[in-house]
C-alpha positions as CSV (number, residue, x, y, z in Angstrom):
1,M,-14.0,-17.6,10.1
2,A,-17.1,-19.2,11.4
3,E,-20.4,-17.9,9.9
4,E,-21.4,-16.0,13.0
5,T,-17.9,-14.5,13.4
6,A,-17.9,-13.5,9.7
7,S,-21.3,-11.8,10.2
8,S,-19.9,-9.8,13.2
9,V,-16.8,-8.8,11.2
10,N,-18.9,-7.5,8.3
11,E,-21.2,-5.6,10.6
12,K,-18.3,-3.8,12.3
13,I,-16.9,-3.0,8.9
14,R,-20.2,-1.5,7.9
15,L,-20.1,0.6,11.1
16,A,-16.7,1.9,10.2
17,I,-17.9,2.7,6.7
18,A,-20.9,4.6,8.1
19,S,-18.6,6.7,10.3
20,Y,-16.2,7.2,7.4
21,K,-19.1,8.6,5.3
22,Q,-20.2,10.9,8.1
23,N,-16.7,12.4,8.4
24,F,-15.9,12.2,4.7
25,D,-15.1,15.9,4.2
26,R,-12.4,15.8,6.9
27,V,-11.1,12.4,5.9
28,N,-10.8,13.4,2.3
29,K,-9.0,16.6,3.1
30,E,-6.5,14.7,5.2
31,E,-6.1,11.6,3.0
32,R,-6.7,12.6,-0.6
33,Y,-3.0,12.9,-1.1
34,K,-2.8,9.1,-1.4
35,W,-4.9,9.1,-4.6
36,E,-2.9,12.0,-5.9
37,A,0.4,10.3,-5.2
38,A,-0.7,7.2,-7.0
39,G,-1.9,9.2,-9.9
40,W,1.4,11.1,-10.0
41,Y,3.3,7.8,-10.1
42,K,1.3,6.5,-13.0
43,R,2.0,9.7,-15.0
44,H,5.8,9.6,-14.3
45,W,6.9,6.0,-13.8
46,N,8.8,4.6,-16.8
47,I,11.0,1.7,-15.9
48,D,12.8,2.0,-19.3
49,A,13.6,5.7,-18.8
50,Q,17.1,6.6,-19.9
51,D,17.7,8.6,-16.7
52,F,16.3,6.0,-14.3
53,A,17.4,7.7,-11.1
54,S,15.7,11.0,-12.0
55,M,12.6,9.2,-13.1
56,L,12.3,7.2,-9.8
57,A,12.8,10.4,-7.8
58,A,10.0,12.1,-9.7
59,A,7.6,9.2,-9.7
60,F,7.5,8.8,-5.9
61,E,8.0,12.5,-4.9
62,K,4.3,13.0,-4.0
63,T,4.2,10.0,-1.6
64,A,4.7,12.2,1.5
65,N,4.5,10.2,4.7
66,L,3.8,6.9,2.9
67,L,7.5,6.7,2.1
68,T,9.0,9.4,4.4
69,S,8.4,10.1,8.1
70,R,10.4,10.5,11.2
71,N,13.2,7.9,11.2
72,Y,11.7,6.2,8.2
73,W,13.2,6.9,4.8
74,P,12.6,4.3,2.1
75,Y,12.1,7.1,-0.5
76,R,15.4,8.7,0.3
77,M,17.3,5.5,0.3
78,A,15.8,4.3,-3.0
79,K,16.8,7.7,-4.6
80,E,20.3,7.4,-3.1
81,F,20.8,3.8,-4.4
82,A,19.4,4.7,-7.8
83,Q,21.8,7.6,-8.1
84,T,24.7,5.3,-7.3
85,S,23.7,2.2,-9.2
86,P,20.7,3.0,-11.5
87,E,20.8,-0.2,-13.4
88,T,20.9,-2.3,-10.3
89,V,17.8,-0.5,-8.9
90,R,16.1,-0.7,-12.3
91,S,16.6,-4.5,-12.2
92,L,15.3,-4.8,-8.6
93,F,12.1,-3.0,-9.6
94,R,11.7,-5.2,-12.7
95,T,11.9,-8.2,-10.4
96,L,9.5,-6.7,-7.8
97,Y,7.0,-6.0,-10.5
98,D,7.3,-9.4,-12.2
99,E,4.0,-11.1,-11.4
100,N,5.3,-14.4,-12.7
101,I,7.6,-14.6,-9.6
102,P,6.0,-15.5,-6.2
103,L,5.7,-12.4,-4.0
104,A,7.9,-13.8,-1.2
105,E,10.7,-14.3,-3.6
106,R,10.3,-10.9,-5.1
107,Y,10.3,-9.3,-1.7
108,G,13.4,-11.3,-0.6
109,A,15.3,-10.4,-3.8
110,F,14.4,-6.7,-3.5
111,C,15.5,-6.4,0.1
112,A,18.7,-8.4,-0.6
113,G,19.6,-6.0,-3.4
114,F,19.2,-3.1,-1.1
115,D,21.1,-4.9,1.7
116,G,24.1,-5.2,-0.7
117,Y,24.2,-1.4,-1.0
118,V,23.6,-0.3,2.6
119,K,25.5,-2.8,4.7
120,P,29.0,-1.7,3.6
121,L,27.9,1.8,4.4
122,G,26.5,1.0,7.8
123,K,23.1,2.3,6.8
124,R,19.5,1.0,6.7
125,H,17.4,0.9,3.5
126,F,13.9,0.9,5.1
127,Q,12.5,-1.2,2.2
128,D,10.1,-3.1,4.4
129,L,6.7,-4.6,3.6
130,H,5.0,-1.3,4.0
131,A,7.3,0.4,1.4
132,V,7.0,-2.5,-0.9
133,S,3.2,-2.5,-0.6
134,V,3.2,1.2,-1.7
135,Y,5.3,0.3,-4.8
136,L,3.1,-2.7,-5.7
137,S,-0.2,-0.9,-5.0
138,F,0.9,2.0,-7.2
139,E,1.9,-0.3,-10.0
140,Y,-1.0,-2.7,-9.7
141,P,-3.8,-0.8,-8.1
142,G,-6.3,-3.5,-8.9
143,K,-4.4,-6.2,-7.1
144,Y,-2.6,-4.9,-4.1
145,F,-3.5,-2.8,-1.0
146,I,-1.1,-0.5,0.9
147,Y,-0.1,-2.3,4.0
148,K,1.1,-1.0,7.4
149,Y,1.4,-3.4,10.3
150,G,-0.1,-1.0,12.9
151,I,-3.1,-0.3,10.7
152,Y,-3.6,-4.0,9.9
153,K,-3.3,-5.0,13.6
154,N,-5.5,-2.2,15.0
155,F,-8.3,-2.6,12.5
156,R,-8.1,-6.4,12.6
157,D,-8.5,-6.3,16.4
158,R,-11.3,-3.8,16.3
159,I,-13.5,-5.7,13.9
160,G,-12.5,-9.1,15.3
161,Y,-11.0,-10.4,12.1
162,A,-9.3,-13.7,12.6
163,D,-7.0,-15.3,10.0
164,G,-5.7,-18.8,10.5
165,V,-2.0,-18.6,11.3
166,P,0.1,-21.2,9.5
167,E,2.7,-23.2,11.4
168,H,5.5,-21.6,9.5
169,K,4.7,-18.0,8.6
170,S,6.5,-16.5,5.6
171,K,8.0,-13.1,5.8
172,I,5.0,-11.7,3.9
173,W,2.2,-13.5,5.8
174,E,0.9,-10.4,7.5
175,F,0.8,-8.6,4.2
176,E,-1.2,-11.4,2.7
177,S,-3.5,-11.5,5.7
178,H,-4.0,-7.8,5.4
179,M,-5.0,-8.2,1.7
180,R,-7.5,-10.8,2.7
181,M,-9.0,-8.5,5.3
182,C,-9.1,-5.6,2.8
183,N,-11.0,-7.8,0.3
184,I,-13.7,-8.3,3.0
185,I,-13.8,-4.5,3.3
186,L,-14.0,-4.3,-0.5
187,D,-17.1,-6.6,-0.5
188,E,-18.9,-4.2,1.8
189,I,-17.8,-1.2,-0.3
190,H,-19.4,-2.8,-3.4
191,K,-22.7,-2.9,-1.5
192,D,-22.6,0.9,-0.7
193,S,-23.5,3.1,-3.7
194,V,-23.4,6.2,-1.6
195,L,-19.8,5.5,-0.5
196,I,-18.8,4.7,-4.0
197,E,-20.2,7.9,-5.3
198,L,-18.6,9.9,-2.5
199,S,-15.2,8.5,-3.2
200,G,-15.5,8.8,-6.9
201,S,-16.4,12.5,-6.6
202,R,-13.1,13.4,-5.2
203,L,-11.0,11.8,-8.0
204,D,-10.1,14.4,-10.6
205,G,-7.5,14.1,-13.3
206,S,-4.7,14.4,-10.7
207,C,-5.7,11.2,-9.0
208,E,-5.5,7.5,-9.5
209,K,-9.0,6.6,-10.5
210,D,-9.1,3.7,-8.1
211,E,-11.5,1.7,-10.3
212,A,-11.0,-1.4,-8.2
213,M,-11.4,0.7,-5.0
214,H,-8.4,-0.8,-3.3
215,M,-7.1,2.5,-2.1
216,L,-10.6,3.2,-0.7
217,A,-10.5,-0.1,1.2
218,F,-7.2,0.7,2.7
219,D,-8.4,4.2,3.6
220,I,-11.3,2.7,5.5
221,A,-9.0,0.3,7.3
222,Y,-6.8,3.3,8.2
223,Y,-9.7,5.4,9.3
224,G,-11.1,2.6,11.4
225,A,-7.7,1.8,13.0
226,V,-6.9,5.4,14.2
227,Q,-10.3,6.7,15.2
């Protein structure tokens, strides 16, 4: 981004943050479940669990509409596959969470594994970039941000964020672009002690502590995209 464009983007992010703070009580009531779901995951996820299927079902059961909504069932299909082939799904999550493997390869392998289960059944597995971003952000809250294309596109357009599009986009390019945008939001969060205090005040022992404030950055993008 050119310097003047970057300045405009940051100013629009600051305006979104100001509105977020003004409406914090309402926003927190509606969206606090995301921190609770991530905290629940951390207390229940154990990839080495003897009963992997039951563990997976428990770890993601608080995700609500992050992994379950009308005609969108990644949680249901992950549970179903894990009940049928727990060791296969355990292996797929080991690969997805292996930071030594490029993200595009991990994502491809994860989807291919689910394809092998659902295609003979004539089903869909719904393990798209959004679902994978939830898994990754729960496991590595200091590195990843939850991604949803509509949120990314709407907030990107509202703030005028422009990211150079490569000639050959990978399957995960939008996710990576979203993370770059969220890091700009994060820069503005770090400058706002009132926002940091507000967000921290809602996080009790049931929540992911969000020390890196990545969930907060996504929440601001979500708020700015839907208002």
